[in-house]
C-alpha positions as CSV (number, residue, x, y, z in Angstrom):
1,M,5.8,6.0,-10.1
2,V,4.3,3.0,-11.7
3,K,7.7,1.6,-12.8
4,K,9.3,2.5,-9.6
5,G,6.8,0.6,-7.7
6,E,7.2,-2.4,-9.9
7,R,11.0,-2.2,-9.3
8,E,10.4,-2.0,-5.5
9,K,8.0,-5.0,-5.9
10,Q,10.7,-7.0,-7.6
11,L,13.4,-6.0,-4.9
12,L,11.0,-7.2,-2.2
13,L,10.2,-10.5,-3.9
14,N,14.0,-11.1,-4.3
15,L,14.6,-10.5,-0.5
16,L,11.5,-12.3,0.9
17,N,11.0,-15.2,-1.5
18,P,13.7,-17.2,0.4
19,I,11.4,-17.3,3.4
20,G,8.3,-18.2,1.5
21,I,6.8,-14.8,0.7
22,N,6.1,-15.0,-2.9
23,Q,3.3,-12.5,-3.4
24,V,4.0,-8.8,-3.4
25,E,1.6,-6.4,-5.1
26,H,2.0,-2.6,-6.0
27,Y,-1.3,-1.0,-5.2
28,G,-2.6,2.4,-4.3
29,S,-2.5,5.6,-6.2
30,T,1.1,5.3,-7.5
31,S,0.2,2.0,-9.1
32,V,-2.5,3.8,-11.4
33,P,-1.2,5.5,-14.5
34,N,-2.3,9.4,-14.6
35,L,-3.6,9.3,-11.0
36,P,-2.1,12.0,-8.9
37,S,-0.5,10.7,-5.7
38,K,2.0,11.3,-3.0
39,P,5.5,9.9,-3.9
40,I,5.1,7.1,-1.6
41,I,4.8,3.6,-3.1
42,D,2.2,1.3,-1.3
43,L,3.1,-2.4,-1.5
44,M,1.5,-5.4,0.1
45,A,2.6,-8.9,0.7
46,K,0.8,-12.2,2.0
47,V,2.1,-13.9,5.0
48,D,1.0,-17.2,6.6
49,S,1.2,-15.7,10.1
50,F,2.5,-12.4,11.7
51,K,5.1,-14.5,13.7
52,I,7.4,-14.6,10.7
53,V,7.4,-10.7,10.8
54,E,9.4,-10.4,13.9
55,D,11.2,-13.7,13.4
56,E,12.5,-13.3,9.9
57,V,11.2,-10.4,7.9
58,L,12.5,-7.7,10.2
59,S,16.0,-9.0,10.0
60,I,15.9,-9.1,6.3
61,L,14.3,-5.8,5.7
62,S,16.1,-3.7,8.2
63,N,19.3,-4.1,6.1
64,H,17.6,-2.5,3.1
65,S,16.2,1.0,4.6
66,W,13.1,-0.6,5.8
67,H,11.7,0.3,9.4
68,Y,9.2,-1.9,11.2
69,V,6.2,0.1,12.7
70,H,5.0,-1.8,15.7
71,P,1.3,-2.9,15.7
72,D,0.7,-0.8,18.8
73,L,1.8,2.5,16.7
74,D,0.1,1.4,13.6
75,Q,-3.2,0.7,15.2
76,R,-4.3,-1.7,12.4
77,P,-4.1,-5.1,13.9
78,W,-4.9,-6.9,10.7
79,Q,-1.5,-5.9,9.1
80,R,2.1,-5.4,9.9
81,L,3.8,-2.3,8.4
82,F,7.2,-1.5,7.2
83,V,8.2,2.0,6.0
84,K,11.2,2.5,3.7
85,V,13.0,5.7,4.4
86,N,15.8,7.3,2.4
87,N,17.2,10.8,3.0
88,D,14.7,11.1,6.0
89,K,11.7,10.8,3.5
90,R,9.2,8.1,3.4
91,E,9.8,6.2,0.0
92,A,7.5,3.1,0.4
93,H,5.2,1.3,2.7
94,L,4.9,-2.5,2.9
95,H,1.7,-3.8,4.3
96,L,1.9,-7.4,5.3
97,L,-1.5,-9.1,5.3
98,L,-2.5,-12.6,6.3
99,K,-3.4,-15.0,3.6
100,G,-7.1,-15.1,3.2
101,D,-7.6,-11.5,4.4
102,D,-10.3,-10.0,2.0
103,R,-8.4,-6.6,2.2
104,W,-6.0,-8.1,-0.3
105,D,-8.6,-8.9,-3.0
106,K,-10.3,-5.5,-2.4
107,Q,-7.2,-3.4,-2.9
108,L,-6.4,-5.2,-6.1
109,L,-9.9,-5.0,-7.5
110,F,-9.9,-1.3,-6.8
111,R,-6.5,-0.8,-8.6
112,D,-7.5,-3.0,-11.5
113,R,-10.9,-1.1,-12.0
114,L,-9.1,2.2,-11.9
115,R,-6.3,0.9,-14.4
116,S,-9.0,-0.1,-16.9
117,N,-11.1,3.1,-16.8
118,Q,-9.8,6.5,-17.2
119,D,-13.0,8.2,-16.4
120,L,-12.8,6.5,-13.0
121,V,-9.3,7.7,-12.7
122,N,-10.4,11.2,-13.5
123,E,-13.3,11.2,-11.0
124,Y,-11.0,9.9,-8.2
125,A,-8.4,12.3,-8.9
126,K,-10.9,15.1,-8.5
127,L,-12.2,13.6,-5.2
128,K,-8.7,13.3,-4.0
129,R,-7.8,17.0,-4.8
130,E,-11.0,18.3,-3.2
131,S,-10.5,16.2,-0.2
132,A,-6.8,17.1,0.3
133,E,-7.8,20.7,0.3
134,K,-10.6,20.4,2.6
135,F,-8.9,18.0,5.0
136,K,-5.3,19.1,4.6
137,N,-4.6,19.0,8.4
138,D,-6.5,15.9,9.0
139,R,-5.2,12.7,7.4
140,E,-7.9,10.6,8.8
141,K,-10.8,12.7,7.5
142,Y,-9.1,12.8,4.2
143,T,-8.8,9.0,4.0
144,K,-12.5,8.8,5.2
145,S,-13.6,11.0,2.6
146,K,-12.6,8.7,0.0
147,T,-14.4,5.6,1.5
148,E,-17.9,6.0,-0.3
149,F,-16.2,6.4,-3.7
150,I,-13.9,3.3,-3.2
151,N,-16.9,1.2,-1.9
152,S,-19.0,2.2,-5.0
153,I,-16.1,1.0,-7.1
154,L,-16.0,-2.3,-5.2
155,T,-19.6,-3.0,-5.7
156,T,-20.0,-2.3,-9.2
């Protein structure tokens, strides 16, 4: 999935660079070798303002299997979200963050610390498996169950 994520990143850069979006990162579980993950690639890009999303990004990405998730549905006001769908399956998520949002640095720090430490990967994989089993019908609780581990990695 790492190679697929990097290909998707490059495709997005090719599409969005003409409108000034020149930072796209592959992050999340699919960006870490040997970490079990759902087959959905998480990417993020920096934007100067969310105005560009509906003015320009939407028209570009909608021609390439990307679907805009309105902020009212996403319920995360700090980002704008696109979902790439092929054959009725989610293939990738694109999270657009405002330049200066500290979530950008935290996501990359977490990814990079896992990439550089197989013991952390193993520990996180175990936590993910246990949480997936325990909270298989509650995505919110599954996500929350990983928070303590993630925060511990970010503060070391």
